[in-house]
N, C-alpha and C positions, 0 to 999 in steps of 0.2 A: 548426446543427442542435441541437435540444433533446435532452437526455439522457433516457433512459427510466428512469433510476435516480433515487431521491430523495436530497436532501441534497447536501452537498459531495462532489465526485467526483474531485478532483485536489489534490495537496499538493506543489507545486514547492518550497515553502519548506523542505521536509524533506530536500532533497539535502544530503549531508554531515553529517547528524545521526545520532546513535547509533540503531540499529534499534529497540531496546526503547522508547526515548523516542518515536520516530516512531509505533510501534504505539499507545502510550498517547494521543498527540495525535490520531491519526486516529479512534480509537474514541470519544474525547471529543467531537470536532467533528462526527462523524456516527455516532450510536449505532445506526444501521441496518446497519452493516457490521462484519465481523470482520476485523481486520488480521492478516496472517500473515507472519512472517519467512521469507524464502526465501534461503538461502545462494547466493552466486555460483556458477554452473555447474550448479545443480540442474535436473533435468528436471521439467516440469509438464504438466498436462493443459491444453490450450488452449481450454477452454470459458469462456464469459462468464457471470458471476454478479453481480447487483446488490448482493449482501450480502458481497462479498469484496474486500479490497485486499491485493495482494501487496506486501510490503516487501522489495525486493531489497537484500541487504547484501553487502559485500565480506568478505575474510578477517578484517578488523578489526571487523566488525559495524557498518560505516558504510553508510548508504543511498547507492547510486550510480545509481539509476534513479528518476525521479519516480514516487511511488506514485499509482496511479489505480484506480478501481473496475474490477472485471473479474474 
C-alpha cells in the first residue's frame, strides 16, 4: 500500500538512539515533518498527520519505538 504522505516515513534505524539526535535526523531526512519528543507514558491524541513524527523516548531519553509519520 502506498503512503499518502510524502518523503521518508519510518526510521527503524533510530531505535536505541538519543531522542534529540533522532529528532534532528528525522527533520533533516524529511523536511516536510516536525519530529516531537514524547516521554514514555504520555497521553496523546490519536489523530493522523502527515507532518508529524512522534519520537517516543524512555526515562533516559532513548528512542524505544520506531518513529513513523502520524
